[in-house]
C-alpha positions in Angstrom: 110.0 52.4 68.5 112.6 54.1 69.0 115.6 52.9 67.8 118.6 52.0 70.0 121.4 53.0 70.6 124.1 51.4 69.5 127.7 51.1 72.0 130.8 52.0 69.6 133.8 49.3 71.0 137.4 51.0 70.7 139.0 48.0 69.3 142.8 49.1 69.6 144.5 52.8 70.4 147.0 51.5 67.7 147.7 53.6 65.0 145.5 56.1 66.2 146.1 60.3 67.6 144.9 61.0 70.6 144.8 64.7 72.9 145.1 64.7 75.8 144.9 68.6 78.0 146.2 68.6 81.5 148.8 65.8 80.2 151.9 67.1 83.0 150.7 65.9 86.2 148.0 63.1 87.7 145.7 61.8 85.5 146.8 63.3 82.5 150.2 62.1 82.6 149.3 58.5 82.6 147.1 58.2 80.0 149.4 60.2 78.1 151.8 57.1 79.0 149.2 54.1 78.1 148.0 55.8 75.1 151.4 56.2 73.6 152.6 52.6 75.0 149.6 51.2 73.4 150.8 52.2 70.5 149.1 56.0 70.1 150.7 59.3 69.0 150.1 62.0 71.6 149.6 65.5 71.2 149.8 66.3 74.5 148.9 70.0 76.6 149.7 71.7 79.8 150.3 75.1 81.4 153.3 73.8 83.1 156.2 73.5 80.3 158.8 72.0 82.1 156.5 68.9 83.3 155.0 68.6 79.8 158.0 68.2 78.4 159.3 65.5 80.4 155.5 64.1 80.1 156.2 63.9 75.9 160.1 62.7 76.4 159.6 59.9 78.8 156.0 58.8 76.7 157.9 58.9 73.5 161.3 57.3 75.1 158.7 54.4 75.9 156.7 53.9 73.0 157.0 51.7 70.1 158.3 52.4 67.3 155.9 54.6 65.0 153.9 56.2 67.7 155.1 60.0 68.4 154.4 61.8 71.3 154.3 66.1 71.1 154.2 68.7 74.6 153.0 72.0 74.2 152.4 74.4 76.6 148.2 75.7 76.3 146.2 77.4 79.0 143.2 75.5 77.8 140.7 78.4 79.6 142.0 80.0 76.3 140.4 79.6 73.0 143.3 81.4 71.2 145.4 78.5 73.4 143.2 76.0 72.3 143.0 76.5 68.6 147.4 77.3 67.9 147.6 74.0 70.2 145.5 72.8 67.6 147.4 74.3 64.6 150.9 72.7 66.4 149.6 69.4 66.5 148.2 68.9 63.2 151.6 70.5 61.6 154.1 68.2 64.3 151.4 65.5 63.4 151.1 65.7 59.8 147.4 64.8 60.2 144.0 66.3 59.3 141.7 64.7 62.5 142.3 62.8 65.8 140.4 60.3 67.1 140.2 60.9 70.8 140.2 63.9 72.8 140.8 63.5 76.8 140.0 66.9 78.3 141.4 66.3 81.1 142.8 69.8 82.2 141.2 71.2 86.1 141.7 72.4 89.2 141.0 72.3 92.7 139.9 76.0 94.7 137.4 78.6 94.8 135.4 76.5 97.3 134.0 79.8 98.5 131.8 82.7 96.8 131.1 83.8 99.9 134.7 84.9 101.3 137.1 83.3 98.6 138.2 85.9 96.4 136.3 86.7 92.9 139.1 86.6 90.9 140.2 83.3 92.2 136.4 81.5 91.9 136.3 82.6 88.5 140.0 80.9 87.3 138.9 77.9 88.8 135.4 77.9 87.3 137.1 79.3 83.7 140.0 76.4 84.0 137.4 73.8 84.8 134.8 73.9 82.2 135.6 76.4 79.9 138.7 74.3 79.2 136.3 71.2 78.7 134.2 73.6 76.4 136.7 75.2 74.2 138.7 71.4 73.8 135.0 70.2 72.3 134.7 73.3 70.1 137.7 73.5 68.9 138.0 70.0 68.4 135.3 68.4 67.1 134.9 69.1 64.1 138.4 67.0 64.4 136.7 64.2 65.5 134.0 63.7 63.1 136.4 64.1 59.9 138.4 60.8 62.5 135.6 58.9 61.3 135.3 57.0 64.1 136.1 60.4 67.1 135.8 60.0 70.9 135.9 62.6 72.9 136.7 62.2 76.7 135.6 64.3 79.1 136.9 64.4 82.5 134.8 65.6 85.9 134.8 64.2 88.9 131.9 63.2 91.8 131.6 66.8 92.8 129.8 66.8 89.9 127.4 65.1 91.5 128.2 64.9 95.0 128.6 69.1 95.8 130.4 69.6 99.4 133.2 67.8 100.7 131.7 67.4 104.2 130.3 70.1 107.1 131.9 73.5 106.7 133.9 72.5 103.7 132.3 74.1 100.3 133.7 73.1 97.1 131.7 76.0 95.0 133.6 76.7 92.2 135.3 73.4 91.5 131.4 71.9 92.3 129.4 74.3 89.4 132.3 74.0 87.0 132.5 69.3 87.2 128.1 69.8 87.0 128.7 72.3 84.2 130.8 69.2 83.0 128.7 66.5 83.4 125.5 68.7 82.1 127.4 69.4 78.9 128.5 66.1 78.6 125.1 64.6 79.2 123.1 66.3 76.4 125.8 65.9 74.0 125.3 62.5 74.0 121.4 62.7 72.3 123.4 65.8 70.3 126.0 63.4 68.7 123.7 61.1 68.3 121.2 62.9 66.5 124.0 65.8 64.2 127.8 63.9 63.9 126.6 60.1 64.4 130.5 59.1 63.7 131.7 60.8 67.5 130.5 59.7 70.5 131.5 61.6 74.1 132.2 59.9 77.7 132.0 61.5 80.8 134.6 60.1 83.1 134.0 61.3 87.1 136.5 60.3 89.1 137.1 59.7 92.8 140.3 61.0 95.3 142.6 60.3 93.2 146.3 60.6 94.7 147.8 62.9 92.9 149.7 66.7 92.9 146.0 68.5 92.1 146.4 70.4 94.7 150.1 72.0 94.7 148.8 72.5 90.6 146.4 73.9 91.0 147.8 76.7 93.4 150.5 77.0 90.9 147.5 77.7 88.0 145.4 79.9 90.2 149.0 82.0 91.0 148.3 81.2 95.0 152.0 81.4 97.1 153.4 77.0 97.3 152.6 75.5 100.4 155.9 75.7 101.8 155.6 80.3 100.7 152.1 81.0 103.2 152.6 82.8 105.9 151.1 81.1 109.1 147.7 82.3 109.4 147.2 80.7 106.0 148.3 78.0 106.3 146.3 76.9 109.5 143.6 78.7 107.9 143.8 76.5 105.2 143.0 73.3 107.4 139.7 71.8 107.6 138.3 71.7 111.4 137.5 67.7 110.6 141.5 67.1 110.0 143.1 69.0 112.6 140.4 66.5 114.8 141.3 63.7 112.3 145.5 64.4 112.4 145.0 64.7 116.3 143.5 61.5 116.7 146.3 60.0 115.3 148.4 61.4 117.1 150.6 63.5 114.9 149.7 66.9 116.3 149.0 67.7 119.6 145.8 70.2 120.7 147.6 72.9 120.7 150.3 72.5 117.9 151.5 75.4 115.7 151.7 76.2 112.2 155.7 75.3 112.4 154.4 71.6 114.1 151.8 71.6 110.8 154.8 72.0 108.0 156.5 69.0 109.9 154.1 66.7 109.6 153.3 67.8 105.7 157.3 67.3 104.7 156.9 64.6 106.7 154.0 62.7 105.4 154.3 63.7 101.9 156.4 60.9 100.8 155.1 58.1 102.3 151.9 59.3 101.2 152.9 59.3 97.9 152.3 56.0 96.6 149.3 55.1 99.2 146.0 55.1 97.7 144.2 54.9 94.6 146.1 55.8 91.8 146.5 57.7 88.7 148.5 54.9 86.5 145.0 52.8 88.2 142.6 56.2 86.8 143.8 56.3 83.5 143.8 52.5 82.9 140.1 52.7 84.2 139.3 55.8 81.6 140.4 53.6 78.8 139.2 50.4 79.5 136.1 52.2 79.6 136.5 54.2 76.3 137.4 50.4 74.6 134.4 49.2 75.7 132.4 52.0 74.6 131.2 53.6 77.9 129.4 56.8 77.9 130.4 57.6 81.7 132.7 56.4 83.4 132.5 56.4 87.2 136.8 56.0 89.0 136.6 54.5 92.0 134.9 52.2 94.1 134.4 55.5 96.6 132.7 57.5 93.4 130.7 54.7 92.7 129.5 54.7 96.4 129.1 58.4 96.4 126.9 57.9 93.0 124.7 55.3 94.1 124.0 57.7 97.7 123.0 60.6 95.9 120.6 58.5 93.6 118.5 56.5 96.3 119.0 59.9 98.5 119.3 63.0 97.2 120.0 64.8 100.8 122.9 62.4 101.0 125.8 65.6 100.1 124.0 67.2 102.6 123.8 64.3 105.7 127.1 65.2 107.5 126.1 62.4 110.6 126.4 59.7 108.2 129.5 59.9 106.3 131.5 57.6 108.9 128.7 55.1 108.2 129.1 55.9 104.7 132.8 55.5 104.7 133.3 52.6 107.2 133.1 49.8 104.0 136.0 50.9 102.3 137.7 52.3 104.9 138.0 48.7 106.5 138.7 47.5 102.2 142.2 50.4 102.4 142.5 48.5 105.9 143.2 45.3 104.6 144.3 46.1 101.6 147.3 48.0 103.6 148.3 45.3 106.2 145.6 47.2 108.5 147.4 50.1 108.9 145.3 53.6 109.0 146.1 56.9 107.3 142.9 59.0 108.5 141.7 59.3 104.8 143.8 61.3 103.8 145.7 59.6 100.7 144.2 61.0 97.9 
């Protein structure tokens, strides 16, 4: 009879050293803040030097004595840069091991394999998938040296739900998330057999209210929203979102690009603190890591989609049932916000 695997929980993050990629904003930034506040030293990297410096400085300032937080600039799709990041953090933290690695960096892009530029598609895939792969290759020996290491790979529900809806392909993003999920699940037994002092965790969030859209455009070398031409801006607005904005009275039937720009400027600050936040997501992830879980679904949407696709593999492409699927979540969100309706645009 096969021996049942033991669940390895983390009693405390105090006194440990964690690595967080993509820590300049969103979930990564909140992971850094919460880890540091709980007594864990952190080495955080990001593509954006200003944002990673701000994350490190604010997290360190609020951390208890004895905690160190260092910021590093790194493109995780480049193995040489990941290795340089490793060398920097070991020197600055005066350590020969790391205890936790949160491979969190990711972008959203390369939606269409058919019509989007090959460069955008491959850049998206490289950041998301190779970032996780290179971090695993680079940091696994240091996690093994810890004696109690945890590798946390962040994907998304796109790793089992391969579409954003009718007319909304997400092929580069979804392909990379499937790769992250499959790699992490395959590592479960590999680590049990060959490096039992390390465990792997795969994290799959649903929609989280972060700046991933804007940060992704920067990482992919694409112009910011306010730099797009009228035609480019209108082309990026999906048909179902157009209909939603019109139904909400935010846009007229014959709206112009300037009308859309005004709506975006007005709605962005209004939605900033609504929906499922990065801080909530980070708390769920850290609680899951602490509990010994190897699979963490973040948010009610993630749980619902997971149940749907397990019950019916055709569910992601059964667009007619989307409204019925999301009905309970919309009702729950409206109740929590006092009955307001944001048209599902938070996240």
